[in-house]
DRENDO-1510 file (C-alpha; in Angstrom, 1 decimal, always signed):
<recs>
REC; n; res; u; v; w
REC; 1; UNK; +2.1; +101.9; -3.5 .
REC; 2; UNK; +0.5; +98.6; -3.1 .
REC; 3; UNK; -2.5; +97.3; -4.9 .
REC; 4; UNK; -5.0; +94.6; -3.2 .
REC; 5; UNK; -7.9; +92.9; -4.6 .
REC; 6; UNK; -10.7; +91.6; -2.8 .
REC; 7; UNK; -11.7; +88.2; -4.7 .
REC; 8; UNK; -15.3; +88.0; -3.7 .
REC; 9; UNK; -18.5; +90.2; -3.6 .
REC; 10; UNK; -18.4; +89.5; -0.2 .
REC; 11; UNK; -15.7; +91.8; +2.0 .
REC; 12; UNK; -16.6; +89.8; +5.5 .
REC; 13; UNK; -15.1; +86.2; +3.6 .
REC; 14; UNK; -12.9; +86.8; +0.8 .
REC; 15; UNK; -9.1; +87.3; -0.1 .
REC; 16; UNK; -6.9; +90.2; -0.6 .
REC; 17; UNK; -4.4; +89.3; -3.5 .
REC; 18; UNK; -1.9; +91.8; -4.4 .
REC; 19; UNK; -2.1; +92.9; -8.0 .
REC; 20; UNK; +1.7; +92.9; -8.6 .
REC; 21; UNK; +2.9; +89.5; -8.4 .
REC; 22; UNK; +6.2; +91.0; -6.7 .
REC; 23; UNK; +3.9; +91.4; -3.6 .
REC; 24; UNK; +4.8; +88.7; -1.1 .
REC; 25; UNK; +1.9; +89.2; +1.4 .
REC; 26; UNK; -1.7; +88.8; +0.7 .
REC; 27; UNK; -4.4; +89.0; +2.8 .
REC; 28; UNK; -7.7; +86.9; +4.0 .
REC; 29; UNK; -11.1; +87.6; +5.5 .
REC; 30; UNK; -13.4; +85.3; +7.6 .
REC; 31; UNK; -16.8; +85.7; +9.5 .
REC; 32; UNK; -18.3; +84.2; +11.8 .
REC; 33; UNK; -21.8; +84.0; +12.8 .
REC; 34; UNK; -25.0; +83.3; +15.5 .
REC; 35; UNK; -28.2; +83.9; +15.5 .
REC; 36; UNK; -27.9; +87.8; +16.2 .
REC; 37; UNK; -25.7; +87.8; +12.7 .
REC; 38; UNK; -22.2; +88.7; +13.0 .
REC; 39; UNK; -19.6; +88.1; +16.0 .
REC; 40; UNK; -16.4; +88.1; +14.5 .
REC; 41; UNK; -14.0; +89.3; +11.3 .
REC; 42; UNK; -11.3; +88.2; +10.9 .
REC; 43; UNK; -8.0; +89.1; +9.2 .
REC; 44; UNK; -5.2; +87.2; +8.5 .
REC; 45; UNK; -1.9; +87.9; +6.6 .
REC; 46; UNK; -0.1; +84.5; +4.7 .
REC; 47; UNK; +3.2; +86.2; +5.6 .
REC; 48; UNK; +4.9; +84.0; +8.4 .
REC; 49; UNK; +7.5; +85.9; +8.6 .
REC; 50; UNK; +8.6; +90.1; +9.7 .
REC; 51; UNK; +6.7; +92.8; +10.3 .
REC; 52; UNK; +3.4; +92.0; +8.8 .
REC; 53; UNK; +3.1; +87.9; +10.9 .
REC; 54; UNK; +2.1; +89.2; +14.4 .
REC; 55; UNK; -0.5; +91.9; +12.1 .
REC; 56; UNK; -3.7; +89.7; +12.1 .
REC; 57; UNK; -6.7; +91.4; +12.9 .
REC; 58; UNK; -10.1; +91.6; +13.6 .
REC; 59; UNK; -13.7; +93.6; +13.9 .
REC; 60; UNK; -15.6; +91.5; +16.9 .
REC; 61; UNK; -19.1; +93.3; +16.0 .
REC; 62; UNK; -21.1; +92.3; +18.6 .
REC; 63; UNK; -18.4; +93.8; +21.2 .
REC; 64; UNK; -17.8; +97.1; +18.8 .
REC; 65; UNK; -13.7; +96.3; +19.2 .
REC; 66; UNK; -11.5; +96.3; +17.2 .
REC; 67; UNK; -8.3; +94.6; +17.7 .
REC; 68; UNK; -4.6; +94.9; +15.5 .
REC; 69; UNK; -1.3; +93.0; +16.8 .
REC; 70; UNK; -3.2; +91.7; +19.7 .
REC; 71; UNK; -4.0; +95.7; +20.9 .
REC; 72; UNK; -7.7; +95.8; +21.5 .
REC; 73; UNK; -10.1; +98.8; +20.9 .
REC; 74; UNK; -13.6; +100.1; +21.1 .
REC; 75; UNK; -15.2; +101.7; +17.8 .
REC; 76; UNK; -16.2; +104.6; +20.3 .
REC; 77; UNK; -12.7; +105.6; +21.2 .
REC; 78; UNK; -11.2; +104.9; +17.6 .
REC; 79; UNK; -13.0; +107.3; +16.2 .
REC; 80; UNK; -16.6; +110.0; +16.6 .
REC; 81; UNK; -18.3; +111.6; +13.2 .
REC; 82; UNK; -17.3; +114.6; +11.9 .
REC; 83; UNK; -20.4; +116.8; +11.1 .
REC; 84; UNK; -23.7; +116.6; +12.9 .
REC; 85; UNK; -27.0; +115.1; +11.8 .
REC; 86; UNK; -30.5; +117.3; +10.5 .
REC; 87; UNK; -33.4; +117.3; +12.4 .
REC; 88; UNK; -36.7; +115.7; +10.8 .
REC; 89; UNK; -39.8; +116.9; +11.2 .
REC; 90; UNK; -42.7; +115.9; +10.8 .
REC; 91; UNK; -45.0; +112.9; +9.4 .
REC; 92; UNK; -43.4; +111.0; +6.9 .
REC; 93; UNK; -43.7; +111.3; +4.1 .
REC; 94; UNK; -42.5; +112.0; +0.0 .
REC; 95; UNK; -40.4; +115.2; +1.0 .
REC; 96; UNK; -38.8; +113.0; +4.0 .
REC; 97; UNK; -37.3; +110.9; +1.6 .
REC; 98; UNK; -34.7; +112.9; +1.0 .
REC; 99; UNK; -34.3; +114.0; +4.6 .
REC; 100; UNK; -33.6; +110.9; +5.7 .
REC; 101; UNK; -30.7; +110.3; +2.5 .
REC; 102; UNK; -29.2; +112.9; +4.0 .
REC; 103; UNK; -29.5; +112.4; +7.7 .
REC; 104; UNK; -28.5; +108.7; +7.3 .
REC; 105; UNK; -25.6; +110.4; +5.0 .
REC; 106; UNK; -24.0; +112.2; +7.3 .
REC; 107; UNK; -23.8; +109.5; +9.8 .
REC; 108; UNK; -21.2; +106.8; +8.1 .
REC; 109; UNK; -20.1; +108.6; +5.1 .
REC; 110; UNK; -17.5; +110.8; +7.1 .
REC; 111; UNK; -15.6; +109.7; +10.4 .
REC; 112; UNK; -12.0; +110.5; +11.8 .
REC; 113; UNK; -10.3; +107.0; +13.3 .
REC; 114; UNK; -7.2; +107.0; +15.4 .
REC; 115; UNK; -5.1; +104.1; +16.0 .
REC; 116; UNK; -1.6; +104.6; +17.9 .
REC; 117; UNK; -1.8; +108.6; +17.5 .
REC; 118; UNK; -2.4; +108.8; +14.1 .
REC; 119; UNK; -5.8; +109.7; +13.0 .
REC; 120; UNK; -7.0; +109.4; +9.0 .
REC; 121; UNK; -10.0; +111.0; +7.7 .
REC; 122; UNK; -11.8; +107.9; +5.9 .
REC; 123; UNK; -14.8; +109.6; +3.8 .
REC; 124; UNK; -17.1; +107.8; +0.8 .
REC; 125; UNK; -16.8; +109.4; -2.6 .
REC; 126; UNK; -20.5; +108.6; -4.2 .
REC; 127; UNK; -19.9; +110.3; -6.8 .
REC; 128; UNK; -17.6; +107.9; -8.2 .
REC; 129; UNK; -17.7; +105.1; -5.0 .
REC; 130; UNK; -14.9; +105.1; -3.4 .
REC; 131; UNK; -13.4; +104.8; +0.4 .
REC; 132; UNK; -10.4; +107.3; +0.9 .
REC; 133; UNK; -8.6; +107.4; +4.7 .
REC; 134; UNK; -6.1; +110.7; +4.3 .
REC; 135; UNK; -3.9; +111.1; +7.3 .
REC; 136; UNK; -3.8; +114.0; +10.2 .
REC; 137; UNK; -4.6; +116.9; +7.4 .
REC; 138; UNK; -7.3; +117.3; +4.1 .
REC; 139; UNK; -5.0; +118.8; +1.9 .
REC; 140; UNK; -2.3; +115.4; +2.1 .
REC; 141; UNK; -2.9; +112.6; -0.7 .
REC; 142; UNK; -4.9; +109.6; +0.8 .
REC; 143; UNK; -3.2; +106.7; +2.4 .
REC; 144; UNK; -5.5; +104.8; +0.8 .
REC; 145; UNK; -8.6; +104.9; -1.6 .
REC; 146; UNK; -11.0; +101.8; -1.5 .
REC; 147; UNK; -13.3; +101.5; -4.7 .
REC; 148; UNK; -16.7; +99.1; -4.7 .
REC; 149; UNK; -17.3; +96.5; -7.0 .
REC; 150; UNK; -17.8; +97.5; -9.8 .
REC; 151; UNK; -21.0; +95.6; -11.4 .
REC; 152; UNK; -20.9; +93.6; -14.9 .
REC; 153; UNK; -22.7; +94.9; -17.8 .
REC; 154; UNK; -22.4; +94.9; -21.5 .
REC; 155; UNK; -21.0; +91.5; -21.9 .
REC; 156; UNK; -17.6; +92.5; -19.4 .
REC; 157; UNK; -17.1; +90.7; -16.4 .
REC; 158; UNK; -17.7; +92.6; -13.1 .
REC; 159; UNK; -14.3; +94.9; -11.2 .
REC; 160; UNK; -13.2; +93.6; -7.9 .
REC; 161; UNK; -13.4; +95.9; -5.3 .
REC; 162; UNK; -10.3; +97.0; -5.0 .
REC; 163; UNK; -7.6; +99.3; -2.3 .
REC; 164; UNK; -4.5; +101.0; -3.0 .
REC; 165; UNK; -2.0; +101.8; +0.1 .
REC; 166; UNK; +0.2; +105.1; -0.1 .
REC; 167; UNK; +3.7; +104.1; +0.0 .
REC; 168; UNK; +4.4; +104.5; +3.5 .
REC; 169; UNK; +1.8; +103.2; +5.6 .
REC; 170; UNK; +3.5; +100.6; +7.8 .
REC; 171; UNK; +1.9; +97.2; +8.0 .
REC; 172; UNK; -0.6; +98.1; +11.2 .
REC; 173; UNK; -1.6; +100.4; +9.4 .
REC; 174; UNK; -2.6; +98.8; +6.6 .
REC; 175; UNK; -4.3; +96.2; +8.4 .
REC; 176; UNK; -6.1; +98.9; +10.5 .
REC; 177; UNK; -7.5; +101.1; +7.6 .
REC; 178; UNK; -8.6; +97.5; +5.5 .
REC; 179; UNK; -10.4; +96.5; +9.7 .
REC; 180; UNK; -12.3; +100.6; +8.8 .
REC; 181; UNK; -12.9; +100.2; +5.7 .
REC; 182; UNK; -14.5; +97.1; +5.5 .
REC; 183; UNK; -16.5; +98.6; +8.7 .
REC; 184; UNK; -17.3; +100.7; +6.9 .
REC; 185; UNK; -18.5; +99.7; +3.3 .
REC; 186; UNK; -20.5; +97.0; +5.4 .
REC; 187; UNK; -22.7; +99.8; +6.5 .
REC; 188; UNK; -22.7; +101.9; +3.9 .
REC; 189; UNK; -24.7; +99.4; +2.7 .
REC; 190; UNK; -26.7; +98.6; +5.0 .
REC; 191; UNK; -27.5; +101.6; +4.9 .
REC; 192; UNK; -28.9; +101.5; +2.0 .
REC; 193; UNK; -31.3; +99.0; +2.2 .
REC; 194; UNK; -32.4; +100.5; +4.5 .
REC; 195; UNK; -33.2; +103.7; +2.9 .
REC; 196; UNK; -34.1; +101.5; -0.2 .
REC; 197; UNK; -36.9; +100.1; +2.3 .
REC; 198; UNK; -38.0; +103.3; +3.4 .
REC; 199; UNK; -38.7; +104.2; +0.1 .
REC; 200; UNK; -40.8; +102.2; -0.4 .
REC; 201; UNK; -42.5; +102.5; +2.9 .
REC; 202; UNK; -43.2; +105.6; +2.0 .
REC; 203; UNK; -44.5; +105.0; -1.3 .
REC; 204; UNK; -46.7; +102.0; -0.2 .
REC; 205; UNK; -48.1; +104.8; +2.3 .
REC; 206; UNK; -48.5; +107.4; -0.4 .
REC; 207; UNK; -50.5; +104.6; -2.9 .
REC; 208; UNK; -52.5; +103.9; +0.0 .
REC; 209; UNK; -53.3; +107.0; +1.4 .
</recs>
């Protein structure tokens, strides 16, 4: 297995350093932005030779594409949701908070992603805050596990976000899965912020009503 630690809380602008000194490749991410928000997040490997050297990768947030090793694909051609949305009916109110959360969770927490004819089930496990990417079938062990950053508590420093790859995952798939995880976790955080804002609006409306 190979484990990488995100050196910054911001996954979009961070180092990905190997947890063990005998790994000879590391990564970094950097993100450009403009008036309308994020533009491109670039993943750059440190290796200057062999298979990793040509596997720079990028997320183009505006064009909605992934690029790995010079190959570019639209998100809509790479992924689809598993499961559907639940319907929400009636005016906003406290009763709709759970429905809103469930609907939004169903959109982002479980998807299939395909690259080079290999399909990964990517799923968020909210009970212990981690993502798994499993190749082909649910009964297979995960090819990658991403654990979100743990906040500091009881005088202990925060635990950095990390991603662990199973043996045999190719350099190309490692780069692709890092993109998928960064995309998925970014969307999850944005979803949680939307939920928090929605709850505030509902509570404010109930109180003022």
